C-alpha positions as CSV (number, residue, x, y, z in Angstrom):
1,M,119.6,108.4,78.3
2,R,120.3,105.9,81.4
3,W,121.6,107.4,84.1
4,T,124.1,105.5,86.2
5,L,123.7,105.4,90.1
6,H,127.1,105.2,91.8
7,G,125.3,105.1,95.2
8,E,123.0,106.8,97.6
9,R,123.4,107.4,101.4
10,A,120.3,108.4,104.0
11,V,120.0,111.8,104.8
12,Y,116.7,111.1,107.3
13,E,114.9,107.6,108.1
14,S,111.6,107.0,109.4
15,P,108.9,104.2,109.3
16,W,107.2,106.3,106.7
17,M,110.2,107.4,104.1
18,N,113.8,107.5,103.9
19,V,115.2,110.4,102.5
20,R,118.0,109.6,100.2
21,L,120.9,111.7,98.5
22,A,122.0,109.8,95.5
23,D,125.4,110.0,93.4
24,V,124.3,109.9,89.7
25,E,126.4,110.3,86.4
26,L,124.3,111.4,83.1
27,P,125.6,109.5,79.8
28,D,127.7,112.7,79.0
29,G,129.6,112.0,82.0
30,R,128.2,115.1,84.0
31,R,128.1,113.7,87.6
32,F,125.9,115.3,90.5
33,E,124.1,114.5,93.9
34,H,120.4,114.0,93.8
35,H,117.7,114.1,96.2
36,L,114.9,111.5,96.5
37,L,112.6,109.8,98.7
38,R,112.3,106.0,99.3
39,V,108.8,104.8,100.6
40,R,106.6,101.8,101.5
41,P,104.2,100.8,98.8
42,A,100.6,101.3,99.0
43,A,97.5,100.2,98.3
44,G,93.9,101.7,97.1
45,V,90.5,100.1,95.7
46,A,87.8,101.6,93.5
47,A,84.8,100.2,95.0
48,L,82.0,100.1,92.1
49,D,78.5,100.0,92.7
50,G,77.2,98.2,89.3
51,H,75.4,101.6,88.7
52,G,78.3,103.7,87.2
53,N,79.2,105.0,90.8
54,V,82.9,104.6,92.5
55,L,82.9,105.3,96.4
56,L,85.2,108.0,97.4
57,I,86.3,110.1,100.4
58,W,86.2,113.6,100.9
59,R,89.5,114.7,102.8
60,H,92.1,117.3,103.5
61,R,95.2,117.3,102.8
62,F,97.5,119.5,105.1
63,I,100.8,119.4,102.7
64,T,98.8,120.8,99.9
65,G,96.2,122.6,102.0
66,R,93.5,121.4,99.7
67,W,90.6,119.3,99.8
68,G,89.9,116.5,97.4
69,W,88.0,113.3,96.4
70,E,90.2,109.9,96.5
71,I,89.7,106.4,96.3
72,P,90.5,105.0,100.1
73,G,94.0,103.7,100.6
74,G,97.1,103.8,102.2
75,R,100.3,102.1,103.1
76,V,101.1,98.6,102.5
77,E,102.0,97.1,105.6
78,E,105.3,94.4,106.3
79,G,104.4,91.2,104.7
80,E,100.9,92.4,103.7
81,D,99.5,91.6,100.7
82,P,98.8,94.8,98.5
83,A,95.0,93.7,97.7
84,T,94.6,92.5,101.5
85,A,96.0,96.4,102.4
86,A,93.6,97.7,99.8
87,V,90.5,95.8,101.4
88,R,91.7,96.6,104.7
89,E,92.1,100.4,103.6
90,L,88.6,100.7,102.2
91,L,86.8,99.3,105.7
92,E,89.2,101.2,107.9
93,E,88.6,104.7,105.9
94,T,84.4,104.1,104.8
95,G,83.5,101.2,107.0
96,F,82.4,99.2,103.7
97,Q,83.6,95.6,102.8
98,A,85.0,95.0,99.8
99,G,83.1,92.6,97.5
100,P,85.4,90.7,95.1
101,V,88.3,92.6,94.1
102,R,90.5,92.6,91.2
103,H,93.8,94.3,90.1
104,L,93.6,97.7,88.2
105,V,96.8,99.1,88.2
106,E,100.0,99.9,89.4
107,L,101.4,103.1,89.3
108,R,104.1,105.1,90.3
109,P,103.3,108.9,90.3
110,S,105.9,110.6,90.7
111,P,109.1,108.5,89.8
112,G,111.8,111.1,89.3
113,L,111.5,112.0,93.3
114,H,110.1,109.1,95.0
115,D,110.0,104.8,94.4
116,G,106.7,104.9,95.5
117,L,104.8,101.9,94.2
118,H,100.5,102.3,94.0
119,H,99.1,98.9,93.6
120,I,94.9,99.9,93.0
121,Y,92.4,97.4,92.8
122,L,88.8,97.4,91.8
123,A,85.9,96.2,93.9
124,D,82.7,95.1,92.6
125,G,80.5,96.5,95.0
126,A,80.8,97.2,98.6
127,E,78.5,96.1,101.7
128,R,78.1,99.0,104.7
129,V,79.2,97.1,107.8
130,G,80.0,99.9,110.1
131,E,81.4,102.9,110.9
132,P,84.9,104.0,109.9
133,T,87.7,103.3,112.4
134,D,90.5,105.4,110.6
135,V,88.7,109.1,110.7
136,E,90.3,110.7,107.5
137,A,87.2,111.9,105.5
138,E,84.8,114.5,106.2
139,R,82.4,112.7,103.6
140,I,82.3,109.1,102.3
141,E,79.9,109.1,99.1
142,W,79.1,107.1,96.0
143,V,79.9,109.6,93.2
144,P,79.4,108.8,89.4
145,L,82.2,108.0,87.6
146,E,80.8,110.4,84.6
147,R,81.3,113.7,86.6
148,V,85.4,112.5,87.2
149,P,86.4,114.6,84.2
150,G,84.6,117.6,85.8
151,L,85.8,117.0,89.2
152,A,89.4,116.6,87.5
153,V,88.9,120.2,85.7
154,R,87.5,121.9,88.8
155,G,90.3,120.5,91.1
156,E,88.4,118.4,93.0
157,I,90.8,115.2,92.5
158,G,94.0,116.2,94.2
159,S,95.3,112.9,94.0
160,A,97.3,111.6,90.7
161,T,96.9,108.0,91.7
162,T,92.8,108.4,91.9
163,L,92.5,110.4,88.9
164,A,94.5,108.1,87.2
165,A,92.8,104.7,88.0
166,L,89.2,106.8,87.9
167,L,89.7,107.9,84.0
168,L,90.9,104.4,83.4
169,I,88.2,103.0,84.8
170,G,86.4,105.3,82.7
171,A,88.4,104.6,79.5
172,T,88.0,100.7,79.7
173,G,84.7,100.3,81.6
174,G,86.5,99.2,84.7
């Protein structure tokens, strides 16, 4: 069942997101307006230390009011390569410089609501080169990958992108 998009219009626009109202039609002919978000792509990196650990940040998200472990990541700037953005975000948020990076997966965490695309990379190692310049984390730790399922079950990984990336690494061995 493919929906037909007859058009969309802006409700609110900012550098971070565009709230839109789409005129859509279902295959059975029903037509209605659907809210959606248009957002800039994001990039993140899961840095592995070669000993079964991943570098994660423990941070608070005010929108959900929850704390959780996340891979470092953020918005891809205009004209920026996603891999470059992922490496930049790791450095800004942790003070660690990524080792060689390779593409892991592209995720669309909520395609029924927004068009956000998350580019996720693996870094083979990371070296501490200084203090974070974009202080978002209360803690920065090397977390054993074997703990990921338990952390998820306890609700300590609140980011679907982080969880999907870490479970994929666990399933494929990175």
